[in-house]
C-alpha positions as CSV (number, residue, x, y, z in Angstrom):
1,M,38.6,212.9,134.5
2,T,35.5,211.2,135.7
3,E,36.9,211.2,139.3
4,E,37.4,215.0,139.0
5,L,33.8,215.5,137.7
6,E,32.5,213.3,140.5
7,L,34.4,215.3,143.1
8,I,33.2,218.6,141.7
9,S,29.6,217.3,141.7
10,Q,30.0,216.3,145.4
11,L,31.6,219.6,146.2
12,Q,28.7,221.5,144.7
13,S,26.0,219.4,146.4
14,K,24.9,220.4,149.9
15,G,24.9,216.9,151.4
16,N,28.4,215.8,150.4
17,K,30.2,219.1,150.4
18,D,32.2,218.7,153.6
19,A,33.4,215.2,152.9
20,A,34.3,216.1,149.4
21,F,36.1,219.1,150.6
22,R,38.3,217.0,152.9
23,V,39.2,214.9,149.8
24,L,40.0,218.0,147.8
25,V,42.3,219.4,150.6
26,A,44.0,216.0,151.0
27,Q,44.5,215.7,147.2
28,Y,45.9,219.2,146.6
29,K,47.2,220.8,149.8
30,E,50.9,219.7,149.3
31,R,51.1,220.7,145.7
32,L,49.4,224.0,146.4
33,Y,51.6,224.7,149.5
34,W,54.8,224.3,147.5
35,H,53.4,226.4,144.7
36,I,52.5,229.2,147.1
37,R,55.8,228.8,149.1
38,N,57.7,229.4,145.9
39,I,55.9,232.7,145.5
40,V,55.8,234.0,149.1
41,K,59.0,232.3,150.4
42,S,57.9,232.1,154.0
43,H,56.4,228.9,155.5
44,D,54.0,230.9,157.8
45,D,52.9,233.1,154.9
46,A,52.5,230.0,152.7
47,D,50.3,228.3,155.3
48,D,48.1,231.5,155.6
49,V,47.7,231.8,151.9
50,L,47.0,228.1,151.6
51,Q,44.3,228.4,154.2
52,N,42.8,231.5,152.5
53,T,42.9,229.6,149.2
54,F,40.9,226.7,150.6
55,I,38.4,229.1,152.3
56,K,37.8,230.8,149.0
57,V,37.4,227.5,147.2
58,Y,34.9,226.3,149.8
59,K,32.9,229.5,149.6
60,N,32.9,229.7,145.8
61,I,32.9,226.1,144.6
62,E,29.3,226.6,143.3
63,K,30.7,229.3,140.9
64,F,33.1,226.8,139.3
65,K,31.8,226.1,135.8
66,G,34.2,223.4,134.8
67,E,35.6,225.4,131.9
68,S,39.1,224.5,133.1
69,K,40.4,221.6,135.2
70,L,39.8,221.9,138.9
71,Y,43.5,222.2,139.8
72,S,43.9,225.0,137.3
73,W,41.2,226.9,139.1
74,L,42.8,226.1,142.5
75,Y,46.2,227.3,141.3
76,R,44.7,230.5,139.9
77,I,43.1,231.3,143.3
78,A,46.4,230.4,145.1
79,I,48.4,232.7,142.9
80,N,45.9,235.6,143.4
81,E,45.9,235.0,147.2
82,A,49.8,234.9,147.2
83,I,50.0,238.1,145.2
84,T,47.4,239.7,147.5
85,L,49.5,238.8,150.5
86,I,52.7,240.3,149.0
87,N,50.8,243.5,148.1
88,K,49.3,243.7,151.6
89,N,52.7,243.2,153.3
90,A,54.3,245.8,151.0
91,K,51.5,248.3,151.8
92,L,51.7,247.6,155.5
93,L,55.4,248.2,155.5
94,Q,55.1,251.1,153.0
95,I,57.5,249.6,150.6
96,T,57.3,248.3,147.0
97,N,56.3,244.8,146.2
98,E,59.9,244.1,145.1
99,E,61.2,245.3,148.4
100,A,58.6,243.1,150.2
101,Q,59.7,240.1,148.2
102,N,63.4,240.8,149.0
103,L,62.6,241.1,152.7
104,A,60.9,237.7,152.5
105,L,63.9,236.3,150.7
106,N,66.3,237.7,153.3
107,N,64.2,236.1,156.0
108,L,64.4,232.8,154.2
109,E,67.9,232.1,155.6
110,S,66.5,232.2,159.2
111,D,63.3,230.3,158.3
112,V,63.5,227.0,160.3
113,Y,61.3,225.4,157.6
114,F,63.7,226.2,154.7
115,E,65.6,223.0,154.0
116,G,67.7,224.4,151.1
117,D,71.4,224.9,151.1
118,A,73.5,227.9,149.9
119,I,72.8,226.9,146.2
120,Q,69.0,226.8,146.8
121,L,69.2,230.2,148.5
122,K,71.2,231.6,145.6
123,L,68.6,230.2,143.1
124,Q,65.8,231.8,145.1
125,K,67.6,235.1,145.0
126,A,68.1,234.8,141.3
127,I,64.3,234.0,140.8
128,A,63.5,237.1,142.9
129,T,65.2,239.3,140.4
130,L,62.7,238.3,137.7
131,P,59.5,240.1,136.9
132,E,56.4,238.6,138.6
133,K,55.1,236.8,135.6
134,Q,58.5,235.2,134.8
135,Q,58.8,234.1,138.4
136,L,55.4,232.4,138.2
137,V,56.2,230.7,135.0
138,F,59.7,229.6,136.1
139,N,58.4,228.3,139.4
140,M,55.6,226.4,137.8
141,K,57.8,224.8,135.2
142,Y,61.0,224.2,137.2
143,F,59.6,223.3,140.7
144,Q,56.1,222.1,140.0
145,E,57.0,220.5,136.6
146,L,53.7,221.6,135.1
147,K,53.3,221.2,131.3
148,Y,52.9,224.4,129.2
149,N,49.2,223.5,128.4
150,E,48.5,223.3,132.1
151,M,50.2,226.6,132.8
152,S,48.3,228.1,129.9
153,Q,45.0,227.3,131.6
154,I,46.1,228.5,135.0
155,L,47.7,231.8,133.8
156,E,45.3,232.3,130.9
157,T,48.3,232.9,128.5
158,S,49.3,231.2,125.3
159,E,51.7,228.3,125.4
160,G,54.1,230.2,123.1
161,A,54.2,233.2,125.4
162,L,54.9,230.8,128.4
163,K,57.7,229.1,126.6
164,A,59.3,232.4,125.7
165,S,58.8,233.6,129.3
166,Y,60.4,230.5,130.7
167,H,63.3,230.7,128.3
168,I,64.0,234.3,129.1
169,A,63.7,233.6,132.8
170,A,66.1,230.7,132.6
171,K,68.6,232.9,130.8
172,K,68.3,235.7,133.4
173,I,68.8,233.2,136.2
174,E,71.8,231.6,134.5
175,A,73.4,235.1,134.1
176,Y,72.6,236.0,137.7
177,L,74.2,232.8,139.0
178,K,77.3,233.3,136.9
179,N,77.7,236.9,138.0
180,N,77.0,236.3,141.7
């Protein structure tokens, strides 16, 4: 905890900001990349969102009040940036968000950076059938292995609601996998 407070202090000071930011990026880039990748599906889109996330963090670190953990704040920004990208892509193509996500999912098979097999692809298709909130909760719990209290801070939702969302999502995914 003191390391995090020290990093925040350095990020918010003019003299140490750049060096501290490099530490922040090194510390969180991989976790955030995979979190974003689970939302947007595409490697290129995930890279763009990750870059936008860190740009927002760099520009707005002075506004961080420390009311949550630093990574909770980072994840929240990453989620918002990922959703913004999905919305932007949908608007550009004049399709719904669900259609944009299905398009990204269909492109996953030809994505050279996708290392999953047929089972992983089927799981991604099952996840894509979930409502947005359930997708986030499932991805954070299943892939990121976050605890409910951590997810509660990030998504600003009660732990009980998150447990229910995860349980419902898991049941829907199980049903999808059995039927497809």
